[in-house]
N, C-alpha and C positions, 0 to 999 in steps of 0.2 A: 502648383500656383494659386495664392487668391486673388481675383477678381479687384477692382473695385467696390462693387455692387455685394461681395461677401462681405455679411455683416455678424458671423462666425461667436464672434470677440467682446464684440459692444452689446449692450442690453437690449433684449429685445424691449420692443414696442407694449404698452399695452393693452388689454381689451377690455373695452369696458361695455360692458351691457346692460341694457332697460335696467333701473331696483324690481317691476315687479315681474321680468322674467327671471332675474336674477334667484326673487324669492319662492316661485315656483320652482323652477329647481331644487335650491334647498329647502322644501318643503317637501318634494317629492324624493330624496335624497333618505331625509328622515322618516319618511314611510314607508321603506324602503328598512332600514335599519329597525324599526323594531320587532318584527318575531325574530329578531335575533339576539333586544334588549329579552323578551322576551322568555328565549333560549338562557341565556343565562340567570338569571333574576327562577326563574320558580327552577337553578341547580342550584344554588345555594343554599338551599339543607341538605345536600347534598355532601354537603363540608361540615353538614356542621355536626357539635359530639357527637357517641353515640355509648359510652361508655356508662354508665347508669350517674351516677356525682353529679357527670358534667352533663348530661341530654337537658334536651328542650320541653317542654309537656308536649303532648301529640298533641292539643287544643293548640298552642303557640305558633306549633307546623301549619296547622289547618289555615287557622288567622292567617299567617303570610302567604300561605299560597291564594284566597283567597283574595287578600289584598293588591298581592301582586298583580290578580285576572281583574284585577276590580280599573285600577288606573294600566294596562296597555289598553280597553276594553273607550275608556276618557280618551285615551291618547287619541285614539284611534280617531275617536269619535270628534276628536280636537285636528284636526287632521288631514282627515271627511271632508270637513266643514271648510275650514282653510282652500282648498283644492277645488269645492265647484266653486266657492265666489270666485271664480276667476273668469274673465271675458271670455264667451269660448274660443276666438283663436291660437288663443297664449295656454288652452288646455290640450292638443292638439303636440302628439310624441316628439320627441328631433330625429332623424330619418337617419338620419349619414347627409349622406351626398344622396339619398335615391329623391326621384322628381316626382 
């Protein structure tokens, strides 16, 4: 039986959070994804052809690896700068239901 207060079929109410809290959470999510992005980008040379006719030179491969490494450093610096610029009260991580 359904009760008059059961809204399982109706639309759920939209929950809005402050813009700064939303940005902080998305920035923290981006910071968590940087290692995965780095892993994927460092794995790309494994997909390059190895036969002598189509193979890339070693110098180009090294430039790619160091370019990815530099890009990851710059992205991490930028994300840490954004997270550090937040007010101290917003830096506390969510604890679920803990007090």
